[in-house]
PyMOL Python script that loads the backbone (N, CA, C, O; Angstrom):
from pymol import cmd

cmd.read_pdbstr("""\
ATOM      1  N   MET A   1      82.587 108.533  85.291  1.00  0.00           N
ATOM      2  CA  MET A   1      82.900 107.873  86.538  1.00  0.00           C
ATOM      3  C   MET A   1      81.817 106.836  86.853  1.00  0.00           C
ATOM      4  O   MET A   1      80.626 107.114  86.717  1.00  0.00           O
ATOM      5  N   LYS A   2      82.236 105.651  87.271  1.00  0.00           N
ATOM      6  CA  LYS A   2      81.300 104.575  87.566  1.00  0.00           C
ATOM      7  C   LYS A   2      80.604 104.828  88.897  1.00  0.00           C
ATOM      8  O   LYS A   2      81.219 105.290  89.858  1.00  0.00           O
ATOM      9  N   THR A   3      79.329 104.522  88.934  1.00  0.00           N
ATOM     10  CA  THR A   3      78.585 104.696  90.165  1.00  0.00           C
ATOM     11  C   THR A   3      78.480 103.358  90.892  1.00  0.00           C
ATOM     12  O   THR A   3      78.733 102.301  90.314  1.00  0.00           O
ATOM     13  N   ILE A   4      78.107 103.421  92.154  1.00  0.00           N
ATOM     14  CA  ILE A   4      77.935 102.204  92.946  1.00  0.00           C
ATOM     15  C   ILE A   4      76.851 101.327  92.326  1.00  0.00           C
ATOM     16  O   ILE A   4      76.974 100.102  92.311  1.00  0.00           O
ATOM     17  N   ARG A   5      75.796 101.948  91.818  1.00  0.00           N
ATOM     18  CA  ARG A   5      74.717 101.177  91.184  1.00  0.00           C
ATOM     19  C   ARG A   5      75.221 100.381  89.990  1.00  0.00           C
ATOM     20  O   ARG A   5      74.797  99.246  89.775  1.00  0.00           O
ATOM     21  N   GLN A   6      76.121 100.969  89.216  1.00  0.00           N
ATOM     22  CA  GLN A   6      76.676 100.246  88.077  1.00  0.00           C
ATOM     23  C   GLN A   6      77.451  99.020  88.562  1.00  0.00           C
ATOM     24  O   GLN A   6      77.313  97.933  88.000  1.00  0.00           O
ATOM     25  N   TYR A   7      78.254  99.195  89.593  1.00  0.00           N
ATOM     26  CA  TYR A   7      79.024  98.074  90.123  1.00  0.00           C
ATOM     27  C   TYR A   7      78.111  96.982  90.669  1.00  0.00           C
ATOM     28  O   TYR A   7      78.396  95.797  90.499  1.00  0.00           O
ATOM     29  N   LEU A   8      77.023  97.367  91.317  1.00  0.00           N
ATOM     30  CA  LEU A   8      76.128  96.381  91.922  1.00  0.00           C
ATOM     31  C   LEU A   8      75.322  95.596  90.895  1.00  0.00           C
ATOM     32  O   LEU A   8      74.661  94.620  91.247  1.00  0.00           O
ATOM     33  N   LYS A   9      75.368  96.004  89.645  1.00  0.00           N
ATOM     34  CA  LYS A   9      74.718  95.244  88.576  1.00  0.00           C
ATOM     35  C   LYS A   9      75.624  94.125  88.067  1.00  0.00           C
ATOM     36  O   LYS A   9      75.192  93.289  87.273  1.00  0.00           O
ATOM     37  N   SER A  10      76.850  94.106  88.510  1.00  0.00           N
ATOM     38  CA  SER A  10      77.816  93.103  88.077  1.00  0.00           C
ATOM     39  C   SER A  10      77.703  91.844  88.936  1.00  0.00           C
ATOM     40  O   SER A  10      77.812  91.912  90.160  1.00  0.00           O
ATOM     41  N   ARG A  11      77.485  90.695  88.291  1.00  0.00           N
ATOM     42  CA  ARG A  11      77.430  89.434  89.028  1.00  0.00           C
ATOM     43  C   ARG A  11      78.763  89.126  89.696  1.00  0.00           C
ATOM     44  O   ARG A  11      78.797  88.590  90.804  1.00  0.00           O
ATOM     45  N   THR A  12      79.853  89.462  89.029  1.00  0.00           N
ATOM     46  CA  THR A  12      81.173  89.196  89.589  1.00  0.00           C
ATOM     47  C   THR A  12      81.400  90.032  90.839  1.00  0.00           C
ATOM     48  O   THR A  12      81.924  89.527  91.832  1.00  0.00           O
ATOM     49  N   ILE A  13      81.017  91.294  90.804  1.00  0.00           N
ATOM     50  CA  ILE A  13      81.150  92.154  91.979  1.00  0.00           C
ATOM     51  C   ILE A  13      80.260  91.648  93.105  1.00  0.00           C
ATOM     52  O   ILE A  13      80.692  91.599  94.257  1.00  0.00           O
ATOM     53  N   ASN A  14      79.032  91.273  92.792  1.00  0.00           N
ATOM     54  CA  ASN A  14      78.124  90.761  93.817  1.00  0.00           C
ATOM     55  C   ASN A  14      78.665  89.482  94.450  1.00  0.00           C
ATOM     56  O   ASN A  14      78.566  89.302  95.664  1.00  0.00           O
ATOM     57  N   PHE A  15      79.230  88.604  93.646  1.00  0.00           N
ATOM     58  CA  PHE A  15      79.813  87.381  94.189  1.00  0.00           C
ATOM     59  C   PHE A  15      81.016  87.709  95.061  1.00  0.00           C
ATOM     60  O   PHE A  15      81.216  87.085  96.102  1.00  0.00           O
ATOM     61  N   SER A  16      81.808  88.674  94.648  1.00  0.00           N
ATOM     62  CA  SER A  16      82.957  89.093  95.457  1.00  0.00           C
ATOM     63  C   SER A  16      82.509  89.658  96.802  1.00  0.00           C
ATOM     64  O   SER A  16      83.124  89.383  97.832  1.00  0.00           O
ATOM     65  N   LEU A  17      81.448  90.441  96.789  1.00  0.00           N
ATOM     66  CA  LEU A  17      80.905  90.965  98.044  1.00  0.00           C
ATOM     67  C   LEU A  17      80.422  89.828  98.936  1.00  0.00           C
ATOM     68  O   LEU A  17      80.657  89.837 100.145  1.00  0.00           O
ATOM     69  N   LEU A  18      79.749  88.853  98.340  1.00  0.00           N
ATOM     70  CA  LEU A  18      79.283  87.696  99.090  1.00  0.00           C
ATOM     71  C   LEU A  18      80.452  86.936  99.712  1.00  0.00           C
ATOM     72  O   LEU A  18      80.372  86.508 100.863  1.00  0.00           O
ATOM     73  N   LEU A  19      81.530  86.769  98.960  1.00  0.00           N
ATOM     74  CA  LEU A  19      82.721  86.106  99.492  1.00  0.00           C
ATOM     75  C   LEU A  19      83.321  86.894 100.655  1.00  0.00           C
ATOM     76  O   LEU A  19      83.750  86.311 101.651  1.00  0.00           O
ATOM     77  N   GLY A  20      83.348  88.208 100.524  1.00  0.00           N
ATOM     78  CA  GLY A  20      83.869  89.040 101.605  1.00  0.00           C
ATOM     79  C   GLY A  20      83.043  88.912 102.873  1.00  0.00           C
ATOM     80  O   GLY A  20      83.591  88.803 103.970  1.00  0.00           O
ATOM     81  N   VAL A  21      81.735  88.925 102.725  1.00  0.00           N
ATOM     82  CA  VAL A  21      80.849  88.766 103.882  1.00  0.00           C
ATOM     83  C   VAL A  21      81.018  87.376 104.488  1.00  0.00           C
ATOM     84  O   VAL A  21      81.093  87.235 105.708  1.00  0.00           O
ATOM     85  N   ALA A  22      81.079  86.353 103.642  1.00  0.00           N
ATOM     86  CA  ALA A  22      81.262  84.990 104.137  1.00  0.00           C
ATOM     87  C   ALA A  22      82.582  84.854 104.887  1.00  0.00           C
ATOM     88  O   ALA A  22      82.648  84.177 105.913  1.00  0.00           O
ATOM     89  N   GLY A  23      83.625  85.490 104.382  1.00  0.00           N
ATOM     90  CA  GLY A  23      84.919  85.455 105.065  1.00  0.00           C
ATOM     91  C   GLY A  23      84.875  86.146 106.408  1.00  0.00           C
ATOM     92  O   GLY A  23      85.451  85.657 107.380  1.00  0.00           O
ATOM     93  N   ALA A  24      84.197  87.279 106.473  1.00  0.00           N
ATOM     94  CA  ALA A  24      84.073  88.002 107.737  1.00  0.00           C
ATOM     95  C   ALA A  24      83.285  87.193 108.760  1.00  0.00           C
ATOM     96  O   ALA A  24      83.643  87.149 109.936  1.00  0.00           O
ATOM     97  N   VAL A  25      82.216  86.559 108.308  1.00  0.00           N
ATOM     98  CA  VAL A  25      81.408  85.731 109.207  1.00  0.00           C
ATOM     99  C   VAL A  25      82.233  84.539 109.689  1.00  0.00           C
ATOM    100  O   VAL A  25      82.230  84.216 110.876  1.00  0.00           O
ATOM    101  N   GLN A  26      82.925  83.898 108.778  1.00  0.00           N
ATOM    102  CA  GLN A  26      83.726  82.725 109.125  1.00  0.00           C
ATOM    103  C   GLN A  26      84.833  83.072 110.106  1.00  0.00           C
ATOM    104  O   GLN A  26      85.139  82.282 111.000  1.00  0.00           O
ATOM    105  N   ALA A  27      85.431  84.230 109.953  1.00  0.00           N
ATOM    106  CA  ALA A  27      86.526  84.637 110.824  1.00  0.00           C
ATOM    107  C   ALA A  27      86.042  85.050 112.206  1.00  0.00           C
ATOM    108  O   ALA A  27      86.799  84.971 113.173  1.00  0.00           O
ATOM    109  N   ASN A  28      84.797  85.486 112.313  1.00  0.00           N
ATOM    110  CA  ASN A  28      84.322  86.033 113.576  1.00  0.00           C
ATOM    111  C   ASN A  28      83.388  85.123 114.370  1.00  0.00           C
ATOM    112  O   ASN A  28      83.036  85.442 115.505  1.00  0.00           O
ATOM    113  N   PHE A  29      82.990  84.013 113.797  1.00  0.00           N
ATOM    114  CA  PHE A  29      82.071  83.117 114.497  1.00  0.00           C
ATOM    115  C   PHE A  29      82.639  81.706 114.495  1.00  0.00           C
ATOM    116  O   PHE A  29      82.676  81.047 113.455  1.00  0.00           O
ATOM    117  N   GLU A  30      83.074  81.249 115.641  1.00  0.00           N
ATOM    118  CA  GLU A  30      83.699  79.938 115.769  1.00  0.00           C
ATOM    119  C   GLU A  30      82.778  78.801 115.328  1.00  0.00           C
ATOM    120  O   GLU A  30      83.263  77.777 114.848  1.00  0.00           O
ATOM    121  N   GLN A  31      81.466  78.956 115.479  1.00  0.00           N
ATOM    122  CA  GLN A  31      80.540  77.892 115.120  1.00  0.00           C
ATOM    123  C   GLN A  31      80.601  77.561 113.630  1.00  0.00           C
ATOM    124  O   GLN A  31      80.324  76.431 113.226  1.00  0.00           O
ATOM    125  N   ILE A  32      80.963  78.541 112.826  1.00  0.00           N
ATOM    126  CA  ILE A  32      81.036  78.341 111.376  1.00  0.00           C
ATOM    127  C   ILE A  32      82.153  77.347 111.025  1.00  0.00           C
ATOM    128  O   ILE A  32      82.040  76.609 110.046  1.00  0.00           O
ATOM    129  N   HIS A  33      83.216  77.329 111.812  1.00  0.00           N
ATOM    130  CA  HIS A  33      84.337  76.437 111.518  1.00  0.00           C
ATOM    131  C   HIS A  33      83.897  74.979 111.486  1.00  0.00           C
ATOM    132  O   HIS A  33      84.487  74.175 110.764  1.00  0.00           O
ATOM    133  N   ALA A  34      82.883  74.630 112.247  1.00  0.00           N
ATOM    134  CA  ALA A  34      82.409  73.249 112.281  1.00  0.00           C
ATOM    135  C   ALA A  34      81.602  72.882 111.038  1.00  0.00           C
ATOM    136  O   ALA A  34      81.434  71.697 110.751  1.00  0.00           O
ATOM    137  N   LEU A  35      81.104  73.858 110.301  1.00  0.00           N
ATOM    138  CA  LEU A  35      80.291  73.567 109.122  1.00  0.00           C
ATOM    139  C   LEU A  35      81.094  73.009 107.964  1.00  0.00           C
ATOM    140  O   LEU A  35      80.614  72.138 107.238  1.00  0.00           O
ATOM    141  N   ILE A  36      82.296  73.495 107.785  1.00  0.00           N
ATOM    142  CA  ILE A  36      83.159  73.004 106.706  1.00  0.00           C
ATOM    143  C   ILE A  36      84.408  72.399 107.341  1.00  0.00           C
ATOM    144  O   ILE A  36      85.261  73.128 107.848  1.00  0.00           O
ATOM    145  N   PRO A  37      84.520  71.083 107.316  1.00  0.00           N
ATOM    146  CA  PRO A  37      85.726  70.454 107.876  1.00  0.00           C
ATOM    147  C   PRO A  37      86.980  70.942 107.146  1.00  0.00           C
ATOM    148  O   PRO A  37      86.936  71.247 105.955  1.00  0.00           O
ATOM    149  N   ALA A  38      88.065  71.010 107.857  1.00  0.00           N
ATOM    150  CA  ALA A  38      89.325  71.545 107.304  1.00  0.00           C
ATOM    151  C   ALA A  38      89.758  70.812 106.040  1.00  0.00           C
ATOM    152  O   ALA A  38      90.377  71.410 105.160  1.00  0.00           O
ATOM    153  N   LYS A  39      89.443  69.532 105.942  1.00  0.00           N
ATOM    154  CA  LYS A  39      89.880  68.781 104.760  1.00  0.00           C
ATOM    155  C   LYS A  39      89.156  69.221 103.489  1.00  0.00           C
ATOM    156  O   LYS A  39      89.583  68.870 102.389  1.00  0.00           O
ATOM    157  N   TYR A  40      88.071  69.981 103.619  1.00  0.00           N
ATOM    158  CA  TYR A  40      87.323  70.455 102.449  1.00  0.00           C
ATOM    159  C   TYR A  40      87.626  71.902 102.078  1.00  0.00           C
ATOM    160  O   TYR A  40      87.052  72.407 101.113  1.00  0.00           O
ATOM    161  N   TYR A  41      88.495  72.582 102.799  1.00  0.00           N
ATOM    162  CA  TYR A  41      88.813  73.971 102.477  1.00  0.00           C
ATOM    163  C   TYR A  41      89.374  74.102 101.069  1.00  0.00           C
ATOM    164  O   TYR A  41      88.996  75.017 100.337  1.00  0.00           O
ATOM    165  N   GLY A  42      90.264  73.210 100.683  1.00  0.00           N
ATOM    166  CA  GLY A  42      90.843  73.249  99.337  1.00  0.00           C
ATOM    167  C   GLY A  42      89.786  73.087  98.267  1.00  0.00           C
ATOM    168  O   GLY A  42      89.783  73.806  97.268  1.00  0.00           O
ATOM    169  N   LEU A  43      88.887  72.138  98.479  1.00  0.00           N
ATOM    170  CA  LEU A  43      87.798  71.927  97.531  1.00  0.00           C
ATOM    171  C   LEU A  43      86.898  73.157  97.450  1.00  0.00           C
ATOM    172  O   LEU A  43      86.474  73.552  96.363  1.00  0.00           O
ATOM    173  N   ALA A  44      86.609  73.755  98.594  1.00  0.00           N
ATOM    174  CA  ALA A  44      85.770  74.959  98.619  1.00  0.00           C
ATOM    175  C   ALA A  44      86.435  76.079  97.811  1.00  0.00           C
ATOM    176  O   ALA A  44      85.760  76.782  97.059  1.00  0.00           O
ATOM    177  N   LEU A  45      87.732  76.245  97.960  1.00  0.00           N
ATOM    178  CA  LEU A  45      88.436  77.287  97.201  1.00  0.00           C
ATOM    179  C   LEU A  45      88.430  76.989  95.705  1.00  0.00           C
ATOM    180  O   LEU A  45      88.336  77.911  94.895  1.00  0.00           O
ATOM    181  N   MET A  46      88.527  75.718  95.329  1.00  0.00           N
ATOM    182  CA  MET A  46      88.460  75.365  93.908  1.00  0.00           C
ATOM    183  C   MET A  46      87.077  75.679  93.337  1.00  0.00           C
ATOM    184  O   MET A  46      86.965  76.189  92.221  1.00  0.00           O
ATOM    185  N   VAL A  47      86.036  75.380  94.092  1.00  0.00           N
ATOM    186  CA  VAL A  47      84.673  75.674  93.638  1.00  0.00           C
ATOM    187  C   VAL A  47      84.497  77.181  93.470  1.00  0.00           C
ATOM    188  O   VAL A  47      83.905  77.636  92.492  1.00  0.00           O
ATOM    189  N   ILE A  48      85.010  77.948  94.420  1.00  0.00           N
ATOM    190  CA  ILE A  48      84.928  79.409  94.322  1.00  0.00           C
ATOM    191  C   ILE A  48      85.637  79.892  93.054  1.00  0.00           C
ATOM    192  O   ILE A  48      85.122  80.758  92.347  1.00  0.00           O
ATOM    193  N   GLY A  49      86.795  79.344  92.772  1.00  0.00           N
ATOM    194  CA  GLY A  49      87.529  79.721  91.566  1.00  0.00           C
ATOM    195  C   GLY A  49      86.750  79.425  90.298  1.00  0.00           C
ATOM    196  O   GLY A  49      86.742  80.230  89.368  1.00  0.00           O
ATOM    197  N   VAL A  50      86.096  78.276  90.257  1.00  0.00           N
ATOM    198  CA  VAL A  50      85.286  77.901  89.089  1.00  0.00           C
ATOM    199  C   VAL A  50      84.096  78.848  88.943  1.00  0.00           C
ATOM    200  O   VAL A  50      83.764  79.265  87.834  1.00  0.00           O
ATOM    201  N   VAL A  51      83.460  79.183  90.055  1.00  0.00           N
ATOM    202  CA  VAL A  51      82.315  80.106  89.996  1.00  0.00           C
ATOM    203  C   VAL A  51      82.756  81.468  89.469  1.00  0.00           C
ATOM    204  O   VAL A  51      82.073  82.054  88.629  1.00  0.00           O
ATOM    205  N   VAL A  52      83.880  81.976  89.948  1.00  0.00           N
ATOM    206  CA  VAL A  52      84.378  83.271  89.476  1.00  0.00           C
ATOM    207  C   VAL A  52      84.679  83.207  87.974  1.00  0.00           C
ATOM    208  O   VAL A  52      84.343  84.131  87.233  1.00  0.00           O
ATOM    209  N   ALA A  53      85.305  82.127  87.534  1.00  0.00           N
ATOM    210  CA  ALA A  53      85.596  81.980  86.102  1.00  0.00           C
ATOM    211  C   ALA A  53      84.311  81.905  85.286  1.00  0.00           C
ATOM    212  O   ALA A  53      84.221  82.509  84.217  1.00  0.00           O
ATOM    213  N   ALA A  54      83.319  81.172  85.778  1.00  0.00           N
ATOM    214  CA  ALA A  54      82.044  81.066  85.070  1.00  0.00           C
ATOM    215  C   ALA A  54      81.349  82.420  84.987  1.00  0.00           C
ATOM    216  O   ALA A  54      80.782  82.771  83.952  1.00  0.00           O
ATOM    217  N   LEU A  55      81.393  83.179  86.077  1.00  0.00           N
ATOM    218  CA  LEU A  55      80.796  84.518  86.042  1.00  0.00           C
ATOM    219  C   LEU A  55      81.492  85.400  85.012  1.00  0.00           C
ATOM    220  O   LEU A  55      80.847  86.194  84.326  1.00  0.00           O
ATOM    221  N   ARG A  56      82.797  85.258  84.910  1.00  0.00           N
ATOM    222  CA  ARG A  56      83.538  86.063  83.940  1.00  0.00           C
ATOM    223  C   ARG A  56      83.143  85.680  82.518  1.00  0.00           C
ATOM    224  O   ARG A  56      83.044  86.548  81.650  1.00  0.00           O
ATOM    225  N   VAL A  57      82.919  84.409  82.275  1.00  0.00           N
ATOM    226  CA  VAL A  57      82.548  83.940  80.941  1.00  0.00           C
ATOM    227  C   VAL A  57      81.168  84.467  80.547  1.00  0.00           C
ATOM    228  O   VAL A  57      80.964  84.858  79.398  1.00  0.00           O
ATOM    229  N   VAL A  58      80.222  84.482  81.481  1.00  0.00           N
ATOM    230  CA  VAL A  58      78.873  84.930  81.141  1.00  0.00           C
ATOM    231  C   VAL A  58      78.725  86.446  81.145  1.00  0.00           C
ATOM    232  O   VAL A  58      77.691  86.967  80.727  1.00  0.00           O
ATOM    233  N   THR A  59      79.738  87.150  81.609  1.00  0.00           N
ATOM    234  CA  THR A  59      79.693  88.605  81.603  1.00  0.00           C
ATOM    235  C   THR A  59      79.908  89.096  80.178  1.00  0.00           C
ATOM    236  O   THR A  59      80.908  88.770  79.538  1.00  0.00           O
ATOM    237  N   THR A  60      78.956  89.881  79.694  1.00  0.00           N
ATOM    238  CA  THR A  60      79.042  90.313  78.298  1.00  0.00           C
ATOM    239  C   THR A  60      79.251  91.817  78.150  1.00  0.00           C
ATOM    240  O   THR A  60      79.671  92.287  77.092  1.00  0.00           O
ATOM    241  N   THR A  61      78.962  92.566  79.202  1.00  0.00           N
ATOM    242  CA  THR A  61      79.130  94.020  79.102  1.00  0.00           C
ATOM    243  C   THR A  61      79.983  94.530  80.236  1.00  0.00           C
ATOM    244  O   THR A  61      80.047  93.930  81.309  1.00  0.00           O
ATOM    245  N   ALA A  62      80.624  95.623  79.989  1.00  0.00           N
ATOM    246  CA  ALA A  62      81.450  96.250  81.014  1.00  0.00           C
ATOM    247  C   ALA A  62      80.575  96.922  82.054  1.00  0.00           C
ATOM    248  O   ALA A  62      79.440  97.295  81.761  1.00  0.00           O
ATOM    249  N   VAL A  63      81.082  97.080  83.250  1.00  0.00           N
ATOM    250  CA  VAL A  63      80.343  97.732  84.316  1.00  0.00           C
ATOM    251  C   VAL A  63      79.950  99.157  83.900  1.00  0.00           C
ATOM    252  O   VAL A  63      78.857  99.624  84.218  1.00  0.00           O
ATOM    253  N   LYS A  64      80.839  99.830  83.196  1.00  0.00           N
ATOM    254  CA  LYS A  64      80.565 101.211  82.808  1.00  0.00           C
ATOM    255  C   LYS A  64      79.377 101.339  81.853  1.00  0.00           C
ATOM    256  O   LYS A  64      78.785 102.411  81.720  1.00  0.00           O
ATOM    257  N   ASP A  65      79.034 100.208  81.177  1.00  0.00           N
ATOM    258  CA  ASP A  65      77.916 100.241  80.235  1.00  0.00           C
ATOM    259  C   ASP A  65      76.576  99.857  80.862  1.00  0.00           C
ATOM    260  O   ASP A  65      75.552  99.850  80.179  1.00  0.00           O
ATOM    261  N   LYS A  66      76.579  99.544  82.131  1.00  0.00           N
ATOM    262  CA  LYS A  66      75.334  99.106  82.793  1.00  0.00           C
ATOM    263  C   LYS A  66      74.586 100.271  83.363  1.00  0.00           C
ATOM    264  O   LYS A  66      73.520 100.091  83.953  1.00  0.00           O
TER     265      LYS A  66
END
""", "prot")
cmd.dss("prot")
cmd.show_as("cartoon", "prot")
cmd.util.cbc("prot")
cmd.orient("prot")
């Protein structure tokens, strides 16, 4: 069975956690909406997709092996 420590060694999992926190902050604090204009939301999502793909490419071991 995988432990939390094993999962936290994964860059992909850590990035996913960061995205979750960023989403929660963005949804709960109106001031954040002014930081990224609406016209850049699509670009931001594309960058996130590229980062996730890059993390997957550099991942060489399974979480269970960490």
